[in-house]
C-alpha positions in Angstrom: 109.1 23.2 54.9 112.1 25.2 54.6 114.2 22.5 56.2 113.2 20.0 54.1 114.1 22.6 51.2 117.6 22.9 52.4 117.6 18.9 52.7 116.4 18.5 48.9 119.0 21.1 47.5 121.6 19.2 49.3 120.5 16.2 47.8 120.1 17.8 44.1 123.9 19.0 44.7 125.1 15.4 45.7 123.4 14.4 42.3 125.2 17.3 40.6 128.7 16.6 42.0 128.4 13.0 41.5 128.0 13.5 37.8 124.3 12.1 37.7 123.1 15.6 36.7 125.2 17.8 34.5 126.6 20.5 35.9 125.2 23.3 33.3 125.9 26.6 33.2 123.9 28.9 35.3 120.9 30.7 33.8 121.5 34.2 33.7 118.5 34.9 35.7 120.3 33.1 39.0 123.6 34.2 37.9 122.4 37.8 38.4 119.8 37.0 41.5 122.6 35.6 43.5 125.7 37.7 41.8 127.5 35.0 40.8 130.7 35.0 38.7 129.7 35.2 34.9 130.9 31.4 34.8 128.9 29.9 37.5 127.3 26.7 36.9 124.6 25.0 38.4 126.3 23.6 41.4 126.7 27.7 42.1 122.8 28.2 41.7 121.9 25.4 44.1 124.3 26.5 46.6 122.8 30.2 46.6 119.3 28.4 46.9 120.1 26.5 49.5 121.6 29.3 51.6 118.4 31.2 50.7 116.4 28.1 52.3 118.7 27.9 55.2 118.3 31.8 56.2 114.3 31.6 55.9 114.8 28.1 58.0 116.5 29.7 60.6 114.5 32.7 60.7 111.4 30.5 60.9 112.6 28.9 64.0 112.8 32.1 66.2 109.6 33.5 65.4 107.2 33.1 68.4 104.3 30.5 67.8 101.0 31.9 69.2 
């Protein structure tokens, strides 16, 4: 699940970077959560979310399965 989220964030970031989706100003809640600069944009939020999902993915890969 987390692996798919990383992939989805990457695809979304590609759309923003290509101009298919507007790189709007980051919502304040996201800026605060990821401790982004006050001039952060949507692309910064996507990068922060993708990093979180990657941490979850990596942690889940080392958990033992019973």
